[in-house]
N, C-alpha and C positions, 0 to 999 in steps of 0.2 A: 803647857800646864798640866792641859789634857793627857799628853804623852805619858806624863810624870805621873797621873793619880793611874791614868790605865798600865801601868809599868809597875806602880806598888800594889796594884789591884793584882795584876797575874802574879808580879813572883809572889805574895800572900796566896794565891789558889794554888800555886805548884808548892810550898811549904806546907799548909795545908792537907793537899792530896798524899804528898811524900810523908806525910805521920800518919796517915790513916792508912794507905799501902805499903805500909814498912815493911811487912813480913811478905810482903813478894817481890823481891830484890833488896841486891845492894849494893853500889858503885865497887869496886875491889881494887886500891890501887894496884900497881902492875910492882912496886917495889916491894909490897906486901907478899907475894903470890907468885911465884913463875909460872903456873898452871892453872887454870879453873875448870875445874869438870862439872857440871850442869848434867841435872836428873830432871827432867822433863816428863813426871810420873802423874798417870789418869786418877788415880784413887785418892780418897780424903785421910783415911784412918792405915793406922799398921795390920788394917785384917786383912788387905786382899794380898792375895799370894804374888803380884809384881813387889811390891813396898816390901814386901816379907825380904826378897830374892834381894832388893836395891839395896839394901840394909846390910845384907853379908855383902854383896859387893863393896858398899864402901870401906868395911872393914881390910878389903883386898886391895886398896890403891895405896900407894904410896905415900906418907904423910909428906917427905920434904915437897918445902916449895907446893904444894899441891892442896889447892882451897876447892872443898865439894860443897855446892851450890844444888841443894834437896828442895824441889818443889813440887807439890802436890796439887793438884788442879780442882779435886774435888768432883769428876766425871763432868767438869764444865768446861766444852770447847776454847771458850772466849775467853778465859783463865788460863789455860795453857800455853792458848798464842798469846798471852801480856804477860806471861812467865819467859819466852823465847825470844817476844821480842828485847826483854830485860836482860837475858842472855848474852844476847847479840851486841845490846847496848855496852854490855861490861864486858866486852871480849872474851867470851867463852875460848877456852879452846875445844874441847871435846864436847859434845851434848851424847847424855841417853836416856832414851827416849824409848814410852812405850803413848802412844799418840791417844786421846780422846777419840771417839768416832768425829770425820768431819775436818778433824786438823789436817792431816793430811793433805787435803783439799784445798788450804789457804795460803795465801800469797808470803805467808809467813817463811815454809817452806824453798820456797824461791831466795829471800832475805838470806837464810841460810845458808844456800850452796854459792849465793853472791858474797857472803861476808867469809866462806869456803871453812865453815865448821865442820868438822866431820860431826855424823850421827850415829852414834854405833845403837843398836835398836833393838831391843826387849824380846823374845819373842814369850808370848804369855802363858803358851801351853807348857811349855821347857821350865817356866819359871813356877807355873804350879806343880809340873810332874818330879821335877828336883833341881829345888833350886839354888842347892849348892854348885849340880853342874852348871846351871848357867852363868851363874854369879864367877864361877871358874870362867867359862869361854868367855863370858866380855871381860872380865879381868886382862885376859890375855889379848884381847882387840885394843882395849884400852892402854895397856904396857905397848903395845905393838906402835900407836899413833903417837904416846909419852915419847919412845924411844925416838920413833920419825924427826918430833919436833926440836928435838936436843940437836940433832946433823942439819 
């Protein structure tokens, strides 16, 4: 009886947590989309050069069977680590990232390597100087990775 109460309490906690954190990730059925491209960005709004460039890049990604998971960390490393862990759990195929300071040293990077998820790094200086050119560079890299995954 105690185990049942504990399980019910735990399941309720998970359900409430899921509702509160609903915008921090989504479990996606592999039937819905063949490829998931995750964006793990440091900013908190559309004003940063990296976020503006990522929005340009998003338009260059083919939409056939590709779902884009766009996450902003609000300059909080713990938030970005949480988002990256969700992307791993959701079996994201490619991650486009510009890391919040400190995330590079977190063990989530080891988890990304272990999951064999390619990470395409955004160059913040290039995104600031010429967002269209940086978006094109990243789009070519994503296209190459998408083509590799099809073969």
